[in-house]
ROSE-4610 file (N, C-alpha, C; in Angstrom, 1 decimal, always signed):
// ROSE-4610
residu = [X/X/X/X/X/X/X/X/X/X/X/X/X/X/X/X/X/X/X/X/X/X/X/X/X/X/X/X/X/X/X/X/X/X/X/X/X/X/X/X/X/X/X/X/X/X/X/X/X/X/X/X/X/X/X/X/X/X/X/X/X/X/X/X/X/X/X/X/X/X/X/X/X/X/X/X/X/X/X/X/X/X/X/X/X/X/X/X/X/X/X/X/X/X/X/X/X/X/X/X/X/X/X/X/X/X/X/X/X/X/X/X/X/X/X/X/X/X/X/X/X/X/X/X/X/X/X/X/X/X/X/X/X/X/X/X/X/X/X/X/X/X/X/X/X/X/X/X/X/X/X/X/X/X/X/X/X/X/X/X/X/X/X/X/X/X/X/X/X/X/X/X/X/X/X/X/X/X/X/X/X/X/X/X/X/X/X/X/X/X/X/X/X/X/X/X/X/X/X/X/X/X/X/X/X/X/X/X/X/X/X/X/X/X/X/X/X/X/X/X/X/X/X/X/X/X/X/X/X/X/X/X/X/X/X/X/X/X/X/X/X/X/X/X/X/X/X/X/X/X/X/X/X/X/X/X/X/X/X/X/X/X/X/X/X/X/X/X/X/X/X/X/X/X/X/X/X/X/X/X/X/X/X/X/X/X/X/X/X/X/X/X/X/X/X/X/X/X/X/X/X/X/X/X/X/X/X/X/X/X/X/X/X/X/X/X/X/X/X/X/X/X/X/X/X/X/X/X/X/X/X/X/X/X/X/X/X/X/X/X/X/X/X/X/X/X/X/X/X/X/X/X/X/X/X/X/X/X/X/X/X/X/X/X/X/X/X/X/X/X/X/X/X/X/X/X/X/X/X/X/X/X/X/X/X/X/X/X/X/X/X/X/X/X/X/X/X/X/X/X/X/X/X/X/X/X/X/X/X/X/X/X/X/X/X/X/X/X/X/X/X/X/X/X/X/X/X/X/X/X/X/X/X/X/X/X/X/X/X/X/X/X/X/X/X/X/X/X/X/X/X/X/X/X/X/X/X/X/X/X/X/X/X/X/X/X/X/X]
num = [1/1/1/2/2/2/3/3/3/4/4/4/5/5/5/6/6/6/7/7/7/8/8/8/9/9/9/10/10/10/11/11/11/12/12/12/13/13/13/14/14/14/15/15/15/16/16/16/17/17/17/18/18/18/19/19/19/20/20/20/21/21/21/22/22/22/23/23/23/24/24/24/25/25/25/26/26/26/27/27/27/28/28/28/29/29/29/30/30/30/31/31/31/32/32/32/33/33/33/34/34/34/35/35/35/36/36/36/37/37/37/38/38/38/39/39/39/40/40/40/41/41/41/42/42/42/43/43/43/44/44/44/45/45/45/46/46/46/47/47/47/48/48/48/49/49/49/50/50/50/51/51/51/52/52/52/53/53/53/54/54/54/55/55/55/56/56/56/57/57/57/58/58/58/59/59/59/60/60/60/61/61/61/62/62/62/63/63/63/64/64/64/65/65/65/66/66/66/67/67/67/68/68/68/69/69/69/70/70/70/71/71/71/72/72/72/73/73/73/74/74/74/75/75/75/76/76/76/77/77/77/78/78/78/79/79/79/80/80/80/81/81/81/82/82/82/83/83/83/84/84/84/85/85/85/86/86/86/87/87/87/88/88/88/89/89/89/90/90/90/91/91/91/92/92/92/93/93/93/94/94/94/95/95/95/96/96/96/97/97/97/98/98/98/99/99/99/100/100/100/101/101/101/102/102/102/103/103/103/104/104/104/105/105/105/106/106/106/107/107/107/108/108/108/109/109/109/110/110/110/111/111/111/112/112/112/113/113/113/114/114/114/115/115/115/116/116/116/117/117/117/118/118/118/119/119/119/120/120/120/121/121/121/122/122/122/123/123/123/124/124/124/125/125/125/126/126/126/127/127/127/128/128/128/129/129/129/130/130/130/131/131/131/132/132/132/133/133/133/134/134/134/135/135/135/136/136/136/137/137/137/138/138/138/139/139/139/140/140/140/141/141/141/142/142/142/143/143/143/144/144/144/145/145/145/146/146/146/147/147/147/148/148/148/149/149/149/150/150/150/151/151/151/152/152/152/153/153/153/154/154/154/155/155/155/156/156/156]
x = [-62.4/-60.8/-60.5/-60.4/-60.3/-61.1/-62.3/-63.3/-63.0/-62.5/-62.4/-61.2/-60.0/-58.7/-59.1/-59.9/-60.3/-60.6/-61.8/-62.6/-61.5/-60.5/-59.6/-59.0/-58.1/-57.7/-58.3/-59.5/-60.5/-60.5/-60.9/-60.8/-59.8/-58.6/-57.2/-57.2/-57.7/-57.7/-58.4/-59.6/-60.5/-60.1/-59.6/-59.2/-58.2/-57.0/-55.6/-56.3/-57.1/-57.4/-58.3/-59.2/-59.9/-58.9/-57.9/-56.8/-56.1/-55.7/-54.9/-55.8/-57.2/-58.1/-57.9/-58.4/-58.7/-56.9/-55.8/-54.5/-54.5/-54.8/-55.0/-56.1/-56.9/-57.9/-57.7/-57.4/-57.3/-56.2/-55.1/-53.4/-53.4/-52.7/-52.3/-51.3/-51.4/-50.0/-49.9/-48.9/-48.4/-49.7/-49.8/-50.6/-50.1/-50.4/-49.8/-50.1/-49.2/-49.1/-49.0/-49.5/-49.0/-47.7/-47.5/-46.2/-46.0/-46.9/-47.1/-45.7/-44.9/-43.9/-42.7/-41.6/-40.3/-39.0/-37.9/-36.7/-36.3/-36.8/-36.2/-35.2/-35.1/-33.4/-33.3/-33.8/-33.3/-34.1/-33.8/-34.1/-35.3/-36.6/-37.9/-38.2/-37.5/-38.2/-37.2/-36.3/-35.5/-36.3/-37.3/-38.1/-39.7/-40.1/-41.6/-41.6/-40.6/-41.1/-40.0/-40.2/-39.6/-40.5/-39.6/-40.4/-41.2/-40.7/-41.4/-42.5/-43.4/-43.8/-43.8/-43.1/-42.6/-43.1/-42.6/-43.5/-43.8/-42.6/-42.7/-44.0/-44.0/-45.1/-46.1/-45.9/-47.5/-48.3/-47.3/-47.8/-47.9/-46.8/-47.0/-47.6/-47.1/-47.2/-46.3/-46.6/-45.9/-45.7/-44.4/-44.9/-44.1/-45.0/-44.4/-43.9/-44.1/-43.4/-43.0/-41.6/-41.2/-40.1/-40.2/-38.6/-38.8/-37.8/-37.8/-37.5/-38.2/-37.6/-37.4/-36.0/-35.5/-35.4/-35.5/-35.3/-34.0/-33.7/-32.2/-31.1/-31.0/-30.1/-29.6/-30.3/-30.0/-30.2/-30.2/-30.5/-31.7/-32.5/-34.1/-35.1/-35.5/-36.5/-37.9/-38.3/-39.1/-40.5/-41.6/-42.6/-43.8/-43.9/-44.9/-44.4/-45.4/-45.1/-45.5/-45.5/-45.7/-44.7/-44.8/-44.3/-45.4/-44.7/-45.5/-44.6/-45.4/-44.7/-45.4/-44.6/-45.0/-44.0/-44.7/-44.4/-43.0/-43.1/-42.0/-41.5/-40.2/-39.5/-40.0/-40.0/-40.4/-41.7/-42.5/-44.0/-44.7/-43.8/-44.5/-45.1/-45.8/-46.5/-47.5/-47.5/-48.8/-48.9/-49.6/-49.6/-49.8/-49.0/-49.3/-49.4/-48.9/-49.3/-49.0/-49.5/-49.3/-49.0/-48.1/-48.1/-47.9/-48.6/-48.1/-47.0/-45.9/-44.9/-45.8/-45.5/-45.9/-44.9/-45.4/-44.6/-43.2/-42.5/-41.5/-40.9/-41.6/-40.4/-40.8/-41.6/-41.4/-42.7/-42.7/-43.7/-43.9/-44.9/-45.2/-46.7/-46.6/-48.0/-47.5/-48.9/-48.9/-50.2/-50.6/-51.4/-50.6/-51.3/-50.3/-50.3/-49.3/-48.8/-48.0/-48.7/-47.8/-46.5/-45.7/-44.1/-43.4/-44.5/-44.3/-43.8/-42.9/-42.0/-41.5/-41.6/-40.8/-41.2/-41.0/-41.4/-40.4/-41.2/-39.7/-40.5/-39.7/-40.5/-40.6/-41.1/-41.3/-41.6/-40.5/-40.8/-41.5/-42.8/-43.5/-43.6/-43.9/-43.4/-45.1/-45.4/-46.9/-47.7/-47.6/-47.8/-48.5/-47.9/-47.9/-46.9/-45.9/-44.9/-43.8/-43.3/-41.9/-40.9/-40.3/-38.8/-37.6/-38.1/-37.3/-37.6/-36.8/-37.6/-36.3/-36.9/-35.5/-35.5/-34.6/-34.5/-33.9/-33.8/-33.7/-35.0/-35.3/-36.3/-36.1/-37.0/-36.9/-37.8/-37.5/-38.4/-38.6/-38.2/-38.1/-39.0/-39.7/-40.2/-39.5/-38.4/-37.4/-36.3/-37.3/-36.1/-35.1/-35.2/-34.1/-32.8/-33.4/-32.2/-31.2/-31.2/-30.6/-30.3/-31.5/-31.2/-31.6/-30.5/-30.6/-29.8/-29.4/-28.7/-27.6/-26.4/-25.1/-25.2/-26.0/-26.2/-27.1/-27.1/-27.8/-29.0/-29.7/-30.9/-31.7/-32.7/-34.1/-34.5/-33.9/-34.0/-34.7/-35.8/-36.3/-35.6]
y = [+29.4/+28.8/+27.6/+27.5/+26.8/+25.4/+25.5/+24.6/+23.8/+24.5/+23.9/+23.4/+23.6/+23.0/+21.7/+21.6/+20.5/+19.5/+19.7/+19.0/+18.3/+18.8/+18.2/+17.2/+17.6/+16.5/+15.6/+15.8/+14.6/+13.7/+14.7/+13.5/+13.0/+13.3/+12.7/+11.6/+11.7/+10.4/+9.3/+9.8/+8.6/+7.9/+8.4/+8.3/+7.3/+7.5/+6.8/+5.8/+5.5/+4.7/+3.7/+4.1/+3.0/+2.4/+3.1/+2.4/+1.4/+1.7/+0.7/-0.9/-0.1/-1.4/-2.4/-1.7/-2.4/-3.3/-2.7/-3.6/-4.5/-4.3/-5.4/-6.6/-6.5/-7.4/-8.1/-7.1/-7.4/-7.6/-6.9/-6.9/-7.8/-7.6/-8.4/-9.6/-10.9/-11.8/-13.3/-13.8/-15.1/-16.2/-16.8/-17.7/-18.9/-20.1/-21.6/-21.5/-22.0/-22.1/-21.0/-19.7/-18.7/-18.4/-18.0/-17.6/-16.0/-15.0/-13.7/-13.3/-13.6/-13.4/-13.1/-12.6/-12.7/-12.4/-12.5/-11.9/-12.7/-14.5/-15.2/-15.1/-15.2/-14.9/-13.5/-12.4/-11.1/-10.4/-9.8/-9.0/-8.2/-8.6/-8.0/-6.3/-6.4/-5.0/-4.0/-4.3/-3.3/-2.4/-3.0/-2.5/-2.3/-3.6/-3.5/-3.0/-2.0/-1.4/-0.1/+0.6/+2.1/+3.1/+4.1/+5.4/+5.9/+5.8/+6.7/+5.3/+5.7/+4.9/+5.0/+3.8/+3.1/+2.8/+1.9/+1.2/-0.2/-0.6/-2.1/-1.9/-0.8/-0.6/-0.5/+0.4/+0.5/-0.5/-1.5/-2.4/-3.8/-4.1/-5.3/-5.2/-4.3/-4.1/-3.7/-2.8/-3.0/-3.9/-4.7/-6.4/-5.7/-6.5/-6.1/-7.7/-8.6/-10.1/-10.7/-10.6/-11.3/-12.3/-13.2/-14.0/-15.1/-16.1/-16.8/-18.0/-19.3/-20.7/-21.2/-22.3/-23.1/-24.5/-25.3/-26.9/-27.0/-28.7/-28.6/-28.5/-28.3/-28.3/-26.6/-25.5/-24.6/-23.9/-24.3/-23.7/-23.5/-24.1/-24.3/-23.6/-22.7/-22.0/-23.1/-23.4/-24.3/-23.9/-24.9/-24.5/-24.8/-25.3/-25.4/-25.4/-25.5/-25.3/-23.9/-23.7/-22.8/-22.0/-20.8/-20.1/-19.8/-20.2/-19.7/-18.6/-17.7/-17.2/-17.7/-17.9/-17.8/-16.9/-16.8/-15.9/-16.7/-17.8/-18.9/-19.8/-20.2/-21.2/-22.4/-23.1/-24.6/-24.7/-23.6/-23.3/-23.5/-22.7/-22.5/-21.3/-20.8/-19.5/-19.3/-17.9/-17.7/-17.9/-18.3/-18.4/-17.1/-16.6/-15.0/-15.2/-15.5/-15.6/-16.8/-17.1/-18.2/-17.5/-18.0/-17.5/-18.7/-18.7/-19.8/-19.3/-20.3/-20.2/-20.6/-19.7/-19.7/-20.6/-20.8/-21.1/-20.8/-20.2/-19.4/-19.2/-20.4/-20.3/-19.0/-17.9/-16.7/-16.9/-15.8/-15.7/-14.0/-13.4/-12.4/-11.7/-10.7/-10.1/-8.9/-7.7/-6.5/-6.3/-7.8/-7.3/-6.8/-6.1/-5.6/-6.8/-6.9/-8.2/-7.3/-7.8/-7.0/-7.6/-7.0/-7.2/-7.1/-6.6/-6.1/-7.5/-7.6/-8.5/-9.7/-9.5/-10.4/-11.4/-12.4/-13.7/-15.2/-16.0/-17.3/-17.7/-17.7/-18.4/-19.9/-20.7/-22.3/-22.0/-23.2/-23.8/-25.0/-25.1/-26.2/-26.8/-28.1/-28.7/-28.5/-29.1/-28.8/-29.8/-31.0/-31.7/-31.0/-29.7/-29.0/-29.8/-30.3/-30.6/-30.0/-29.8/-28.7/-29.1/-28.6/-29.1/-28.2/-26.9/-26.2/-25.1/-24.6/-23.4/-22.6/-21.1/-20.6/-20.4/-20.6/-20.7/-18.9/-18.5/-17.1/-16.1/-15.3/-14.3/-13.1/-13.1/-11.8/-10.9/-9.4/-8.5/-8.0/-8.4/-7.9/-9.1/-8.4/-9.7/-9.4/-8.5/-9.0/-9.9/-11.3/-12.6/-12.8/-12.4/-12.1/-11.2/-10.4/-9.5/-10.4/-11.2/-12.4/-13.6/-14.2/-15.4/-15.1/-14.4/-14.1/-14.9/-14.3/-14.9/-15.5/-15.0/-15.2/-15.6/-15.4/-15.8/-17.0/-17.4/-18.6/-18.5/-19.5/-19.4/-20.2/-20.0/-20.5/-22.0/-22.8/-24.4/-25.3/-26.2/-27.2/-28.6]
z = [+47.7/+47.1/+47.8/+49.0/+50.4/+49.8/+49.8/+49.5/+47.9/+47.2/+45.9/+46.0/+46.9/+47.2/+47.8/+48.7/+49.4/+48.8/+47.7/+47.0/+45.8/+45.5/+44.4/+45.2/+46.4/+47.2/+47.6/+48.0/+48.4/+47.2/+46.0/+45.0/+44.2/+44.4/+44.1/+45.1/+46.7/+47.3/+47.0/+46.8/+46.3/+45.1/+43.8/+42.5/+43.1/+44.0/+44.2/+45.1/+45.8/+46.5/+45.9/+44.8/+44.1/+43.1/+42.6/+41.7/+42.7/+43.9/+44.8/+44.7/+45.0/+45.4/+44.2/+43.0/+41.9/+41.3/+41.5/+41.3/+42.4/+44.1/+44.5/+44.1/+43.4/+43.4/+41.8/+41.0/+39.3/+38.8/+39.4/+38.6/+38.0/+36.5/+35.8/+36.3/+36.2/+36.4/+35.5/+35.9/+35.0/+35.0/+34.0/+34.0/+33.8/+33.9/+33.3/+32.1/+31.5/+29.7/+28.8/+29.7/+28.6/+28.3/+26.8/+26.3/+26.2/+27.2/+26.8/+27.1/+28.3/+29.0/+28.0/+28.5/+28.0/+28.7/+28.2/+28.9/+29.8/+29.8/+30.8/+31.6/+33.1/+33.5/+34.0/+33.1/+33.4/+34.6/+35.5/+36.5/+35.8/+35.8/+35.5/+36.2/+37.2/+38.1/+37.1/+36.3/+35.5/+34.9/+34.0/+33.3/+33.6/+34.4/+35.1/+36.4/+36.9/+38.1/+38.2/+37.4/+37.1/+37.6/+38.2/+38.3/+37.3/+36.1/+35.2/+34.6/+33.7/+32.5/+31.3/+31.3/+29.8/+29.3/+28.1/+27.5/+28.1/+28.8/+29.4/+30.7/+31.1/+32.6/+31.5/+30.9/+30.0/+29.3/+28.5/+27.7/+28.6/+29.6/+30.4/+31.7/+32.7/+33.7/+34.8/+36.1/+37.2/+37.8/+37.8/+38.7/+40.4/+41.0/+42.6/+42.8/+42.1/+42.3/+41.1/+40.8/+39.0/+39.2/+38.4/+38.3/+37.4/+37.5/+36.3/+37.2/+36.8/+37.5/+36.2/+36.9/+35.5/+36.2/+35.1/+35.2/+35.8/+36.3/+37.2/+36.0/+35.0/+34.0/+34.4/+34.7/+35.1/+33.7/+32.5/+31.3/+30.6/+31.0/+30.7/+31.5/+30.9/+31.5/+32.3/+33.3/+33.6/+32.8/+32.5/+31.9/+32.8/+34.0/+35.0/+36.0/+37.0/+38.6/+39.2/+40.6/+41.3/+41.7/+42.6/+43.4/+44.6/+45.9/+47.2/+47.7/+48.5/+49.5/+50.9/+52.0/+53.4/+54.3/+55.7/+56.3/+57.2/+57.2/+57.4/+57.1/+57.0/+56.5/+56.4/+55.1/+55.1/+54.9/+54.5/+54.3/+55.7/+56.7/+57.9/+58.1/+59.1/+59.3/+58.5/+58.3/+57.2/+55.8/+54.7/+53.4/+52.8/+52.0/+51.7/+49.9/+49.7/+48.0/+46.8/+46.0/+44.7/+43.7/+43.1/+41.5/+40.7/+39.6/+38.5/+37.8/+37.6/+36.4/+34.9/+33.9/+32.6/+31.9/+30.5/+29.4/+29.0/+29.5/+29.6/+30.6/+31.9/+32.8/+34.0/+33.5/+34.5/+35.0/+36.8/+37.3/+37.1/+37.7/+38.0/+38.1/+38.7/+39.3/+39.7/+39.0/+39.3/+40.5/+41.2/+42.4/+43.5/+44.1/+45.4/+46.2/+46.9/+48.1/+49.2/+50.2/+51.5/+51.9/+51.8/+52.0/+53.2/+54.0/+55.4/+56.3/+56.9/+57.5/+56.9/+55.3/+54.5/+54.0/+53.5/+53.3/+52.5/+52.9/+52.3/+51.2/+50.0/+48.7/+48.8/+47.9/+48.1/+46.4/+45.8/+44.7/+44.3/+43.6/+43.6/+42.3/+42.3/+40.5/+40.0/+39.1/+38.7/+39.4/+40.1/+41.2/+42.7/+42.8/+44.0/+45.2/+44.7/+45.9/+45.5/+47.0/+46.9/+46.6/+45.7/+44.9/+45.7/+45.8/+46.7/+47.5/+48.6/+49.4/+50.0/+50.3/+50.5/+52.1/+52.8/+54.6/+54.6/+53.8/+54.8/+53.6/+54.8/+54.3/+53.5/+52.8/+51.5/+51.7/+51.5/+51.5/+50.2/+48.9/+47.7/+46.7/+46.1/+44.8/+43.5/+43.6/+42.2/+42.6/+42.2/+42.5/+41.6/+40.2/+39.4/+40.0/+40.6/+41.0/+41.5/+42.6/+43.0/+42.4/+41.8/+40.8/+39.7/+39.1/+37.6/+36.7/+35.4/+34.4/+34.9/+35.6/+36.0/+37.6/+38.6/+39.7/+39.9/+41.2/+41.5/+41.1/+40.0/+39.3/+40.4/+40.1/+41.1/+40.0/+40.8/+39.9/+40.4/+39.7/+40.4/+40.7]
């Protein structure tokens, strides 16, 4: 009986570790020019990071980082560019991650990203030039929880 319980626990650990490794490498994420995303400007994590597996998570993904970038008029979602994450302000420290902005202005990833210590987001235009960067550290990937529909938007 004890051996069976140990085998079950060991099997669960192996399966959960392999799932983690798979997400770390191959999780779904935004792609330049793709128009697959939706609900620009809303907090993506409201649906795509719930404790239960509802339709949004099953069909779309469980996002670790997600948000929307806007053009300077703050009403039209940006349709190109990217978001970078750094350990220091102004693209200093270590580079953490880069996500493309899709055709609807959204960026997102289900890949596992280490938030330990927080990071400083940087907004880049299509040519890779810095358009804006945060001078304060964040430890959440839910960008539209602060930069949403009625709050300060992420603008080029």
